[in-house]
LUMMAR-100623 format. One line per 8 residues: their letters; for each residue x, y, z of C-alpha. Coordinates in nm, 3 decimals. Example, Ala and Ser with C-alpha at 12.3 -4.5 7.8 and 13.67 -1.06 7.14 Angstrom:
% LUMMAR-100623
as = 1.230,-0.450,0.780 ~ 1.367,-0.106,0.714
***
This chain:
% LUMMAR-100623
mkvvnaae = -1.231,4.281,-2.088 ~ -1.132,3.988,-1.886 ~ -0.959,3.737,-2.100 ~ -1.034,3.404,-1.945 ~ -0.719,3.155,-1.965 ~ -0.860,2.821,-2.131 ~ -0.571,2.613,-1.971 ~ -0.641,2.724,-1.626
petrlsdv = -0.837,2.373,-1.512 ~ -0.581,2.195,-1.695 ~ -0.284,2.395,-1.483 ~ -0.485,2.364,-1.185 ~ -0.487,1.989,-1.239 ~ -0.115,1.950,-1.289 ~ -0.064,2.155,-0.991 ~ -0.269,1.896,-0.756
irtvrdvi = -0.113,1.570,-0.968 ~ 0.244,1.783,-0.857 ~ 0.111,1.839,-0.524 ~ 0.042,1.479,-0.462 ~ 0.407,1.342,-0.634 ~ 0.543,1.604,-0.402 ~ 0.373,1.490,-0.091 ~ 0.471,1.125,-0.176
rrrilill = 0.865,1.206,-0.280 ~ 0.899,1.388,0.070 ~ 0.743,1.094,0.299 ~ 0.806,0.788,0.053 ~ 1.004,0.648,0.359 ~ 0.703,0.681,0.582 ~ 0.503,0.545,0.304 ~ 0.690,0.235,0.213
gitavvaa = 0.741,0.173,0.599 ~ 0.398,0.162,0.669 ~ 0.267,-0.035,0.372 ~ 0.535,-0.276,0.454 ~ 0.466,-0.317,0.856 ~ 0.069,-0.340,0.720 ~ 0.140,-0.585,0.442 ~ 0.344,-0.807,0.695
igiiltlr = 0.104,-0.796,0.925 ~ -0.143,-0.913,0.684 ~ 0.030,-1.188,0.510 ~ 0.167,-1.318,0.864 ~ -0.211,-1.332,0.952 ~ -0.332,-1.474,0.629 ~ -0.119,-1.735,0.672 ~ -0.216,-1.833,1.037
itpvyqgv = -0.573,-1.892,0.908 ~ -0.676,-2.206,0.936 ~ -0.835,-2.306,0.554 ~ -1.203,-2.379,0.517 ~ -1.310,-2.611,0.261 ~ -1.679,-2.569,0.107 ~ -1.896,-2.879,-0.009 ~ -2.129,-2.812,-0.255
triqidps = -2.477,-2.974,-0.337 ~ -2.746,-2.900,-0.575 ~ -3.100,-2.948,-0.561 ~ -3.392,-2.912,-0.816 ~ -3.736,-2.808,-0.713 ~ -3.971,-3.005,-0.928 ~ -4.325,-2.956,-0.759 ~ -4.499,-3.145,-1.051
rnplarta = -4.378,-3.443,-0.876 ~ -4.577,-3.370,-0.567 ~ -4.831,-3.600,-0.552 ~ -5.042,-3.412,-0.332 ~ -5.075,-3.140,-0.622 ~ -5.404,-3.192,-0.751 ~ -5.370,-2.987,-1.039 ~ -5.079,-2.831,-1.275
ndaqaqla = -5.160,-2.471,-1.130 ~ -5.095,-2.649,-0.770 ~ -4.774,-2.745,-0.898 ~ -4.690,-2.413,-1.060 ~ -4.788,-2.189,-0.740 ~ -4.489,-2.398,-0.525 ~ -4.241,-2.221,-0.794 ~ -4.299,-1.901,-0.701
seaietev = -4.024,-1.721,-0.501 ~ -4.187,-1.720,-0.192 ~ -4.230,-2.126,-0.173 ~ -3.863,-2.160,-0.256 ~ -3.728,-1.947,0.012 ~ -3.963,-2.112,0.261 ~ -3.751,-2.436,0.098 ~ -3.472,-2.308,0.196
svirsldl = -3.556,-2.209,0.496 ~ -3.649,-2.595,0.589 ~ -3.308,-2.697,0.500 ~ -3.159,-2.457,0.716 ~ -3.413,-2.573,1.018 ~ -3.293,-2.710,1.330 ~ -3.509,-3.040,1.284 ~ -3.305,-3.084,0.991
arvvvkrl = -2.983,-3.016,1.161 ~ -3.019,-3.232,1.431 ~ -3.156,-3.549,1.178 ~ -2.754,-3.510,0.998 ~ -2.591,-3.431,1.359 ~ -2.762,-3.792,1.454 ~ -2.706,-3.968,1.118 ~ -2.335,-3.872,1.076
nllndpef = -2.294,-3.922,1.427 ~ -2.127,-3.546,1.508 ~ -2.232,-3.513,1.863 ~ -1.838,-3.560,1.907 ~ -1.660,-3.385,1.684 ~ -1.473,-3.108,1.803 ~ -1.541,-2.876,1.507 ~ -1.882,-2.844,1.629
sggpppeg = -1.834,-2.830,2.003 ~ -1.910,-3.153,2.047 ~ -1.614,-3.292,2.271 ~ -1.591,-3.321,2.649 ~ -1.693,-3.039,2.861 ~ -1.440,-2.765,3.012 ~ -1.347,-2.834,3.322 ~ -1.567,-2.737,3.611
kpalspaa = -1.895,-2.730,3.420 ~ -2.120,-3.006,3.393 ~ -2.165,-3.200,3.113 ~ -2.499,-3.146,2.914 ~ -2.807,-3.355,2.862 ~ -2.812,-3.563,2.541 ~ -3.060,-3.300,2.422 ~ -2.917,-3.026,2.525
kldvvars = -2.558,-3.129,2.370 ~ -2.749,-3.194,2.029 ~ -2.922,-2.895,2.000 ~ -2.575,-2.705,2.077 ~ -2.399,-2.910,1.818 ~ -2.687,-2.857,1.559 ~ -2.666,-2.516,1.607 ~ -2.307,-2.525,1.544
vnshldva = -2.337,-2.716,1.258 ~ -2.594,-2.488,1.108 ~ -2.350,-2.191,1.157 ~ -2.130,-2.359,0.879 ~ -2.430,-2.421,0.642 ~ -2.557,-2.185,0.387 ~ -2.843,-2.252,0.152 ~ -2.984,-1.984,-0.143
rdrltyim = -3.127,-2.023,-0.471 ~ -2.897,-2.008,-0.735 ~ -2.977,-1.708,-0.927 ~ -3.381,-1.738,-1.060 ~ -3.374,-2.088,-1.138 ~ -3.535,-2.377,-0.918 ~ -3.217,-2.479,-0.825 ~ -3.108,-2.475,-0.428
airfnses = -2.738,-2.462,-0.338 ~ -2.645,-2.597,-0.004 ~ -2.326,-2.531,0.104 ~ -2.117,-2.641,0.408 ~ -1.814,-2.510,0.522 ~ -1.549,-2.707,0.712 ~ -1.192,-2.762,0.805 ~ -1.147,-3.085,0.671
adkaaria = -1.270,-3.136,0.266 ~ -1.413,-3.497,0.290 ~ -1.618,-3.372,0.602 ~ -1.756,-3.068,0.399 ~ -1.845,-3.284,0.109 ~ -2.032,-3.547,0.297 ~ -2.234,-3.329,0.547 ~ -2.357,-3.126,0.234
nafatgyl = -2.514,-3.463,0.089 ~ -2.631,-3.541,0.453 ~ -2.852,-3.207,0.439 ~ -2.967,-3.273,0.080 ~ -3.086,-3.642,0.110 ~ -3.200,-3.548,0.489 ~ -3.415,-3.277,0.317 ~ -3.565,-3.521,0.054
dtkvgnki = -3.619,-3.780,0.313 ~ -3.806,-3.555,0.550 ~ -4.000,-3.405,0.240 ~ -4.116,-3.753,0.148 ~ -4.189,-3.858,0.513 ~ -4.398,-3.579,0.573 ~ -4.609,-3.570,0.267 ~ -4.657,-3.949,0.305
gtaerqtt = -4.757,-3.920,0.699 ~ -4.963,-3.610,0.599 ~ -5.157,-3.840,0.317 ~ -5.194,-4.131,0.569 ~ -5.377,-3.930,0.851 ~ -5.582,-3.736,0.558 ~ -5.687,-4.095,0.465 ~ -5.768,-4.212,0.800
wyqkrmde = -5.987,-3.858,0.853 ~ -6.146,-3.916,0.488 ~ -6.273,-4.229,0.587 ~ -6.408,-4.145,0.905 ~ -6.593,-3.872,0.787 ~ -6.755,-4.071,0.484 ~ -6.873,-4.321,0.728 ~ -7.053,-4.015,0.908
laaeirva = -7.152,-3.909,0.618 ~ -7.293,-4.239,0.472 ~ -7.519,-4.251,0.803 ~ -7.653,-3.933,0.776 ~ -7.713,-3.999,0.382 ~ -7.923,-4.326,0.493 ~ -8.097,-4.106,0.729 ~ -8.206,-3.819,0.484
dekvaqyq = -8.326,-4.054,0.207 ~ -8.535,-4.223,0.481 ~ -8.655,-3.922,0.552 ~ -8.730,-3.818,0.209 ~ -8.918,-4.134,0.134 ~ -9.138,-4.140,0.425 ~ -9.308,-3.805,0.370 ~ -9.328,-3.845,0.018
aqagivrg = -9.524,-4.180,0.080 ~ -9.744,-3.973,0.339 ~ -9.786,-3.678,0.104 ~ -9.893,-3.910,-0.228 ~ -9.556,-3.735,-0.367 ~ -9.438,-3.988,-0.634 ~ -9.105,-3.971,-0.854 ~ -9.165,-3.983,-1.251
asnqtgti = -8.967,-4.128,-1.486 ~ -8.749,-3.818,-1.551 ~ -8.686,-3.855,-1.172 ~ -8.858,-3.552,-1.094 ~ -9.068,-3.588,-0.797 ~ -9.437,-3.442,-0.756 ~ -9.767,-3.529,-0.595 ~ -10.059,-3.769,-0.773
vdqqvapl = -10.266,-3.448,-0.821 ~ -9.959,-3.273,-1.003 ~ -9.941,-3.533,-1.226 ~ -10.347,-3.594,-1.303 ~ -10.335,-3.176,-1.372 ~ -10.148,-3.165,-1.658 ~ -10.313,-3.423,-1.873 ~ -10.675,-3.320,-1.797
slqlasae = -10.558,-2.945,-1.863 ~ -10.485,-3.066,-2.246 ~ -10.806,-3.237,-2.263 ~ -10.998,-2.952,-2.143 ~ -10.852,-2.691,-2.370 ~ -10.892,-2.940,-2.648 ~ -11.278,-2.993,-2.523 ~ -11.313,-2.649,-2.483
sfaaears = -11.201,-2.585,-2.821 ~ -11.374,-2.838,-3.005 ~ -11.740,-2.721,-2.802 ~ -11.671,-2.371,-2.941 ~ -11.645,-2.487,-3.285 ~ -11.949,-2.686,-3.272 ~ -12.105,-2.375,-3.124 ~ -11.986,-2.139,-3.396
keqsakqq = -12.137,-2.386,-3.652 ~ -12.480,-2.421,-3.489 ~ -12.517,-2.051,-3.490 ~ -12.390,-2.023,-3.850 ~ -12.638,-2.257,-3.970 ~ -12.943,-2.135,-3.742 ~ -12.886,-1.783,-3.946 ~ -12.885,-1.955,-4.262
vrrgalds = -13.190,-2.136,-4.190 ~ -13.368,-1.843,-4.125 ~ -13.238,-1.653,-4.438 ~ -13.343,-1.941,-4.609 ~ -13.016,-2.044,-4.749 ~ -12.977,-2.390,-4.624 ~ -12.739,-2.464,-4.897 ~ -12.471,-2.249,-4.769
isdvrqsa = -12.425,-2.451,-4.483 ~ -12.089,-2.613,-4.500 ~ -12.221,-2.954,-4.329 ~ -12.481,-2.949,-4.598 ~ -12.256,-2.893,-4.900 ~ -12.060,-3.157,-4.763 ~ -12.288,-3.443,-4.693 ~ -12.278,-3.738,-4.897
tiqdlrsk = -12.646,-3.793,-4.911 ~ -12.747,-3.451,-5.017 ~ -12.527,-3.461,-5.333 ~ -12.651,-3.809,-5.431 ~ -13.033,-3.637,-5.424 ~ -12.932,-3.332,-5.567 ~ -12.738,-3.533,-5.819 ~ -13.052,-3.742,-5.906
raslsqtl = -13.286,-3.450,-5.907 ~ -13.031,-3.285,-6.169 ~ -13.055,-3.567,-6.413 ~ -13.433,-3.599,-6.361 ~ -13.468,-3.217,-6.406 ~ -13.289,-3.295,-6.728 ~ -13.522,-3.545,-6.821 ~ -13.835,-3.305,-6.727
edvrgryg = -13.729,-3.053,-6.941 ~ -13.693,-3.333,-7.238 ~ -14.021,-3.470,-7.202 ~ -14.201,-3.136,-7.150 ~ -14.060,-3.019,-7.487 ~ -14.144,-3.357,-7.631 ~ -14.488,-3.417,-7.509 ~ -14.628,-3.143,-7.276
erhpdfik = -14.667,-3.091,-6.902 ~ -15.009,-3.321,-6.945 ~ -14.814,-3.588,-7.058 ~ -14.802,-3.906,-6.837 ~ -14.423,-3.951,-6.857 ~ -14.364,-3.576,-6.781 ~ -14.608,-3.622,-6.458 ~ -14.433,-3.936,-6.371
vrdqvagi = -14.094,-3.747,-6.388 ~ -14.196,-3.423,-6.188 ~ -14.357,-3.641,-5.916 ~ -13.990,-3.801,-5.895 ~ -13.834,-3.445,-5.913 ~ -14.082,-3.330,-5.609 ~ -13.992,-3.674,-5.411 ~ -13.645,-3.585,-5.423
daelskem = -13.686,-3.225,-5.338 ~ -13.858,-3.368,-5.038 ~ -13.601,-3.580,-4.932 ~ -13.324,-3.315,-4.982 ~ -13.533,-3.076,-4.743 ~ -13.595,-3.348,-4.504 ~ -13.176,-3.451,-4.554 ~ -13.086,-3.056,-4.444
grvvrsld = -13.305,-3.054,-4.162 ~ -13.168,-3.374,-4.021 ~ -12.803,-3.220,-4.094 ~ -12.866,-2.875,-3.911 ~ -13.026,-3.068,-3.611 ~ -12.713,-3.293,-3.605 ~ -12.501,-2.957,-3.556 ~ -12.746,-2.867,-3.279
adagaada = -12.647,-3.191,-3.090 ~ -12.295,-3.225,-3.155 ~ -12.253,-2.834,-2.990 ~ -12.459,-2.955,-2.701 ~ -12.241,-3.250,-2.668 ~ -11.929,-3.078,-2.666 ~ -12.006,-2.791,-2.395 ~ -12.166,-3.064,-2.186
raaslrqs = -11.809,-3.258,-2.211 ~ -11.619,-2.925,-2.191 ~ -11.828,-2.832,-1.836 ~ -11.756,-3.199,-1.706 ~ -11.369,-3.163,-1.769 ~ -11.394,-2.811,-1.634 ~ -11.572,-2.949,-1.293 ~ -11.276,-3.173,-1.255
mtqleqkq = -11.011,-2.962,-1.309 ~ -11.154,-2.741,-1.056 ~ -11.165,-3.013,-0.793 ~ -10.808,-3.134,-0.909 ~ -10.643,-2.772,-0.829 ~ -10.853,-2.766,-0.487 ~ -10.674,-3.043,-0.399 ~ -10.333,-2.903,-0.559
agnarasv = -10.332,-2.604,-0.329 ~ -10.389,-2.801,-0.013 ~ -10.062,-3.021,-0.136 ~ -9.833,-2.746,-0.208 ~ -9.702,-2.686,0.144 ~ -9.635,-3.091,0.109 ~ -9.420,-3.023,-0.181 ~ -9.213,-2.733,-0.042
iaaslqrd = -9.123,-2.990,0.262 ~ -9.044,-3.267,0.065 ~ -8.809,-3.040,-0.158 ~ -8.613,-2.968,0.152 ~ -8.602,-3.269,0.230 ~ -8.500,-3.374,-0.092 ~ -8.221,-3.097,-0.112 ~ -8.078,-3.227,0.214
adgkhday = -8.040,-3.513,0.150 ~ -7.852,-3.437,-0.238 ~ -7.636,-3.229,-0.064 ~ -7.520,-3.504,0.169 ~ -7.484,-3.724,-0.160 ~ -7.276,-3.428,-0.333 ~ -7.048,-3.402,-0.011 ~ -7.020,-3.811,0.011
ekmsqmal = -6.897,-3.797,-0.363 ~ -6.641,-3.496,-0.314 ~ -6.495,-3.652,0.005 ~ -6.445,-4.039,-0.143 ~ -6.257,-3.859,-0.475 ~ -6.020,-3.703,-0.183 ~ -5.966,-3.980,0.008 ~ -5.872,-4.193,-0.328
esrqaaqn = -5.617,-3.902,-0.402 ~ -5.500,-3.921,-0.050 ~ -5.461,-4.310,-0.059 ~ -5.234,-4.300,-0.381 ~ -5.023,-4.024,-0.225 ~ -4.979,-4.247,0.102 ~ -4.830,-4.542,-0.158 ~ -4.631,-4.332,-0.341
siaqaqii = -4.278,-4.197,-0.200 ~ -4.214,-3.966,-0.485 ~ -4.027,-3.607,-0.367 ~ -4.101,-3.302,-0.536 ~ -3.710,-3.245,-0.505 ~ -3.437,-3.416,-0.660 ~ -3.007,-3.424,-0.630 ~ -2.898,-3.296,-0.962
dnaeppqs = -2.522,-3.224,-0.831 ~ -2.396,-3.418,-0.544 ~ -2.085,-3.252,-0.307 ~ -1.744,-3.377,-0.365 ~ -1.444,-3.319,-0.178 ~ -1.286,-2.994,-0.291 ~ -0.910,-2.981,-0.400 ~ -0.840,-2.655,-0.273
pswpnrpl = -0.972,-2.431,0.019 ~ -1.274,-2.156,-0.030 ~ -1.139,-1.965,0.224 ~ -0.872,-1.773,0.285 ~ -0.761,-1.681,-0.085 ~ -0.408,-1.608,-0.010 ~ -0.321,-1.452,-0.307 ~ -0.611,-1.236,-0.270
lfllslia = -0.527,-1.162,0.088 ~ -0.169,-1.059,0.030 ~ -0.294,-0.813,-0.242 ~ -0.571,-0.684,-0.028 ~ -0.301,-0.623,0.264 ~ -0.072,-0.482,0.033 ~ -0.334,-0.280,-0.075 ~ -0.450,-0.194,0.302
gfgvgiav = -0.088,-0.108,0.374 ~ -0.080,0.142,0.099 ~ -0.426,0.269,0.241 ~ -0.303,0.312,0.600 ~ 0.018,0.492,0.455 ~ -0.123,0.719,0.248 ~ -0.377,0.795,0.528 ~ -0.056,0.856,0.759
ivtqemlv = 0.120,1.135,0.539 ~ -0.201,1.269,0.480 ~ -0.274,1.304,0.808 ~ 0.096,1.482,0.907 ~ 0.026,1.678,0.576 ~ -0.290,1.832,0.712 ~ -0.087,1.855,1.056 ~ 0.160,2.057,0.936
tgmrside = 0.115,2.406,0.996 ~ 0.408,2.568,0.778 ~ 0.404,2.763,0.461 ~ 0.466,2.621,0.119 ~ 0.360,2.820,-0.160 ~ 0.424,3.153,-0.325 ~ 0.065,3.212,-0.312 ~ -0.007,3.117,0.076
veselgvp = 0.309,3.370,0.142 ~ 0.202,3.647,-0.080 ~ -0.151,3.628,0.043 ~ -0.067,3.605,0.403 ~ 0.235,3.844,0.452 ~ 0.153,4.101,0.150 ~ 0.516,4.097,0.022 ~ 0.659,3.881,-0.238
liaaipni = 0.847,3.566,-0.210 ~ 1.205,3.651,-0.372 ~ 1.350,3.340,-0.351 ~ 1.361,2.968,-0.272 ~ 1.676,2.794,-0.124 ~ 1.639,2.410,-0.187 ~ 1.734,2.188,0.084 ~ 2.103,2.077,0.089
rqdhpadi = 2.212,1.777,0.290 ~ 2.581,1.871,0.428 ~ 2.738,2.041,0.713 ~ 2.771,2.395,0.575 ~ 2.546,2.446,0.273 ~ 2.685,2.833,0.221 ~ 3.026,2.686,0.097 ~ 2.824,2.572,-0.218
vvdkptsq = 2.785,2.903,-0.344 ~ 3.194,2.897,-0.372 ~ 3.248,2.568,-0.458 ~ 2.932,2.504,-0.683 ~ 2.859,2.874,-0.813 ~ 2.627,2.726,-1.081 ~ 2.391,2.500,-0.876 ~ 2.059,2.529,-0.811
ysealrna = 2.143,2.647,-0.460 ~ 2.362,2.904,-0.595 ~ 2.073,3.051,-0.862 ~ 1.838,3.100,-0.592 ~ 2.043,3.291,-0.412 ~ 2.141,3.512,-0.697 ~ 1.741,3.536,-0.748 ~ 1.744,3.649,-0.428
rasllgvr = 2.018,3.958,-0.479 ~ 1.856,4.052,-0.805 ~ 1.526,4.114,-0.614 ~ 1.666,4.254,-0.278 ~ 1.885,4.516,-0.534 ~ 1.658,4.589,-0.777 ~ 1.698,4.646,-1.169 ~ 1.927,4.911,-1.314
gqprpkii = 1.838,5.301,-1.264 ~ 1.680,5.218,-0.903 ~ 1.804,5.321,-0.578 ~ 1.974,5.007,-0.423 ~ 1.972,4.902,-0.055 ~ 2.290,4.901,0.123 ~ 2.170,4.761,0.472 ~ 2.001,4.448,0.415
altsalpg = 1.857,4.257,0.737 ~ 1.785,3.889,0.700 ~ 1.585,3.757,1.003 ~ 1.298,3.501,1.055 ~ 1.022,3.449,1.320 ~ 1.160,3.143,1.482 ~ 1.520,2.974,1.536 ~ 1.640,2.691,1.329
egktttal = 1.528,2.848,1.008 ~ 1.844,2.845,0.801 ~ 1.848,3.202,0.852 ~ 2.235,3.258,0.959 ~ 2.319,3.001,0.665 ~ 2.142,3.203,0.423 ~ 2.285,3.498,0.504 ~ 2.639,3.378,0.474
alarvmam = 2.555,3.258,0.138 ~ 2.348,3.584,0.034 ~ 2.671,3.798,0.136 ~ 2.892,3.562,-0.071 ~ 2.666,3.605,-0.367 ~ 2.697,3.959,-0.336 ~ 3.104,3.933,-0.284 ~ 3.148,3.733,-0.615
ngdrtiiv = 2.930,3.964,-0.821 ~ 3.191,4.213,-0.705 ~ 3.002,4.416,-0.447 ~ 3.210,4.497,-0.147 ~ 3.025,4.334,0.134 ~ 3.049,4.263,0.505 ~ 2.811,4.068,0.699 ~ 2.738,4.137,1.064
dadvrraq = 2.619,3.860,1.297 ~ 2.365,4.063,1.524 ~ 2.211,3.778,1.702 ~ 2.432,3.792,2.006 ~ 2.241,3.484,2.176 ~ 2.304,3.238,1.963 ~ 2.618,3.385,1.793 ~ 2.582,3.077,1.454
lrmitqtk = 2.795,3.218,1.243 ~ 3.126,3.160,1.397 ~ 3.052,2.765,1.324 ~ 2.990,2.801,0.933 ~ 3.292,3.021,0.862 ~ 3.640,3.087,0.938 ~ 3.737,3.320,1.208 ~ 4.006,3.377,1.431
adgvglve = 3.999,3.200,1.789 ~ 4.079,3.519,1.990 ~ 3.948,3.761,1.773 ~ 3.670,4.034,1.859 ~ 3.336,4.097,1.772 ~ 2.997,4.318,1.779 ~ 2.968,4.277,2.140 ~ 3.284,4.455,2.219
llhgdvtl = 3.256,4.668,1.922 ~ 2.947,4.806,2.126 ~ 3.073,4.782,2.441 ~ 3.370,5.030,2.355 ~ 3.609,4.779,2.422 ~ 3.754,4.765,2.032 ~ 3.736,5.011,1.736 ~ 3.553,4.906,1.420
deaiepsg = 3.856,4.813,1.219 ~ 3.933,4.599,1.513 ~ 3.619,4.388,1.513 ~ 3.620,4.356,1.086 ~ 3.785,4.066,1.032 ~ 3.820,3.894,0.653 ~ 3.620,3.600,0.582 ~ 3.868,3.430,0.320
lqnldqii = 3.656,3.547,0.003 ~ 3.731,3.824,-0.167 ~ 3.518,4.142,-0.135 ~ 3.410,3.986,0.192 ~ 3.444,4.094,0.540 ~ 3.277,4.011,0.846 ~ 3.226,4.131,1.208 ~ 3.161,3.804,1.411
ihkpffss = 3.023,3.711,1.779 ~ 3.282,3.513,1.901 ~ 3.078,3.347,2.206 ~ 2.725,3.373,2.280 ~ 2.600,3.710,2.501 ~ 2.354,3.696,2.781 ~ 2.270,3.977,2.942 ~ 1.942,4.200,3.013
enlfgndl = 2.135,4.509,2.911 ~ 1.985,4.679,2.534 ~ 2.310,4.661,2.354 ~ 2.115,4.820,2.029 ~ 1.892,5.040,2.242 ~ 2.126,5.351,2.194 ~ 2.279,5.542,1.922 ~ 2.583,5.310,1.860
mpkileql = 2.442,5.063,1.611 ~ 2.347,5.340,1.390 ~ 2.645,5.496,1.403 ~ 2.848,5.186,1.310 ~ 2.603,5.098,1.018 ~ 2.668,5.456,0.889 ~ 3.025,5.358,0.907 ~ 3.030,5.064,0.747
serydtii = 2.807,5.216,0.470 ~ 3.085,5.472,0.374 ~ 3.317,5.140,0.356 ~ 3.115,4.887,0.163 ~ 2.849,4.856,-0.103 ~ 2.651,4.598,0.104 ~ 2.602,4.501,0.430 ~ 2.397,4.162,0.557
ldlpplvg = 2.304,4.205,0.900 ~ 2.228,3.842,1.029 ~ 1.934,3.957,1.293 ~ 1.790,3.740,1.577 ~ 1.471,3.533,1.517 ~ 1.165,3.781,1.611 ~ 0.917,3.607,1.809 ~ 1.028,3.600,2.205
ladgrfla = 1.334,3.877,2.108 ~ 1.325,4.240,2.078 ~ 1.667,4.279,1.960 ~ 1.557,4.198,1.573 ~ 1.312,4.442,1.598 ~ 1.507,4.756,1.697 ~ 1.788,4.626,1.410 ~ 1.541,4.569,1.137
aladaval = 1.442,4.932,1.174 ~ 1.750,5.022,1.076 ~ 1.811,4.847,0.788 ~ 1.715,4.963,0.396 ~ 1.553,4.629,0.330 ~ 1.439,4.356,0.545 ~ 1.408,3.973,0.425 ~ 1.184,3.738,0.613
virwnntp = 1.341,3.385,0.579 ~ 1.062,3.116,0.633 ~ 1.161,2.731,0.677 ~ 0.945,2.584,0.395 ~ 0.699,2.363,0.543 ~ 0.792,2.383,0.882 ~ 0.737,2.757,1.056 ~ 0.405,2.783,1.193
khavtsaa = 0.181,3.035,0.934 ~ 0.073,3.254,1.249 ~ 0.480,3.310,1.387 ~ 0.562,3.406,1.045 ~ 0.248,3.621,1.018 ~ 0.325,3.784,1.357 ~ 0.664,3.830,1.298 ~ 0.569,4.047,0.920
awlksdga = 0.310,4.248,1.116 ~ 0.584,4.330,1.384 ~ 0.810,4.437,1.132 ~ 0.586,4.640,0.963 ~ 0.410,4.826,1.249 ~ 0.823,4.923,1.342 ~ 0.855,5.053,1.040 ~ 1.091,4.837,0.876
nlvgsmft = 1.105,4.795,0.500 ~ 0.980,4.432,0.422 ~ 1.031,4.401,0.099 ~ 0.994,4.008,0.093 ~ 1.049,3.675,0.222 ~ 1.279,3.387,0.131 ~ 1.163,3.018,0.139 ~ 1.461,2.796,0.310
mvdtssqa = 1.492,2.415,0.316 ~ 1.267,2.368,0.039 ~ 1.264,1.993,-0.119 ~ 1.458,2.010,-0.447 ~ 1.166,1.805,-0.632 ~ 0.879,2.000,-0.497 ~ 0.668,2.213,-0.724 ~ 0.465,2.372,-0.436
vgsyyyys = 0.672,2.716,-0.467 ~ 0.574,2.759,-0.792 ~ 0.785,2.897,-1.070 ~ 1.098,2.894,-0.925 ~ 1.118,2.482,-0.974 ~ 0.863,2.426,-1.215 ~ 1.068,2.395,-1.502 ~ 1.380,2.287,-1.254
kqyseyyq = 1.376,1.931,-1.477 ~ 1.397,2.142,-1.781 ~ 1.670,2.356,-1.651 ~ 1.882,2.079,-1.512 ~ 2.144,2.119,-1.755 ~ 2.198,2.503,-1.655 ~ 2.280,2.356,-1.284 ~ 2.622,2.178,-1.115
ea = 2.403,1.971,-0.884 ~ 2.515,1.996,-0.521
***
């Protein structure tokens, strides 16, 4: 089961922070230098900038004051964003700039290129010069809407505070004057055009009205009380139609009464006729007959039917009956006469109606033409009314000088320049300098091809990093091992000794070779310091300088001026005892090359060197070989194969990675026992080497600082 370390992300972040800190600490002088130079340049340039002052005038748009806006909707439409942006463009127009230039007499102002022309160039014409100055003035102008309000801010930049305020105010007043003048001029032109058009319409109306009147007279068309037109026939048809309907209704009623009366007569039921019943004469006769009939019955009962009174009364009743019969006949005849009269009247009216309808059909075309002429005349009247209303509004606008904008904030000469903001530019210069410095050191770090970390060494070489030796700023760093044995430098070498010799119970190597890929990586100093650490820990140690071409060991250790060394020993000129000399430190001897040796012969290609090492192994516990660099030289490869353990010295953050990997590959291919690598000249504050200095501050009390 794989265990995930929960603190790993935090550790990685801390590694990044430490890496950044290390880079800055290593290159702090470069960073500070670049920051100071760039900041100084920025400050100097800022101080050389000519101050610019800004005058600000604010204008509020108020379309409700526009005399040409007929309705509230028209005024509101001018408050849309597009309309306000249009007003902004008007203020920035070249025409308004020309007005301002003329009004303030800026044609000869040097700030706006209005001075004399350069030598050798012809003078500009007044119009061309005005355009040049106006464009230059416009380049100093900035007009913008103030957020989402109906306020426009006019800003003008100038080297003079008074001039900035004066020109900003001039643009505002020029804009208002231009808007008023344009609208009044437009209204005046509209008024003139409206009056001309009204005169034309008045003439057309007179002609149209004359045509209508003339045609109506010819066609017999008259105008009624309700102002509706029609022919005389049309006016006669309506009342005649009503009369005809009434006559036909009356005739039908009379005819119905006549037919009903005739039927009652045939049945002998004259009393059923309504007109008979309703006749006052018949009712009076019936009343008299009823009275006589009663008298007749009384006489009959009293005297009998032969009595003269009975006969008299009976004759009277008979006379009344005759009168009733005669009166009923007269009523029936009257109904027949009424029906005939009603039919005759209805027929007469129907004949008149037919004649009128015939005439009306003939007048239909005349009515259509008359209506068309009337519509044309009415249209001209309506157009004249509308034109008259528009002319009235235009005349009112021409007499009104109210603008649709007003100045709410006049520009005052500013007390301080708007540009440059020197404190801000100073700060930006410092920030820019710091940024450039960071960019430079980051670029430098990216261009570095050397190795810096344990992981990088172990992944590339396949061997552990056995020591990270700090960089010591003194002539002979190896002396620190003796002078300050508890320093961080000495402790790093003791770590190397522990890694090379191994733990107790394991066979320890006797011949330990130190080599490097390239010259100048601190190999010789490290070999000497390691040998001294070995000797100080009780090991009988000898250090052998095998780098015959450079022979650097003689420069950092005590040696005889006329002594002999490895070259003479390999040539057979001296014995081993003669070549060995004391180093001045107990338990440590040395074989030195007293003079660089340049020759094509292969000093180490014979059997002499193995025999020498075998003899030394019998005398000493540890033999430290200072080998030459591997890249470009073959000597080190021969000697590395003879050692029990080989350590590859790498200059931290310097030796190219490809050189180190090539050297390690050669050692492995030659059969050398490459047991590890050693960083030299490591930045003492760097954490890149991992656990060696990860807790260096915590262990600061354990070290005696060098």
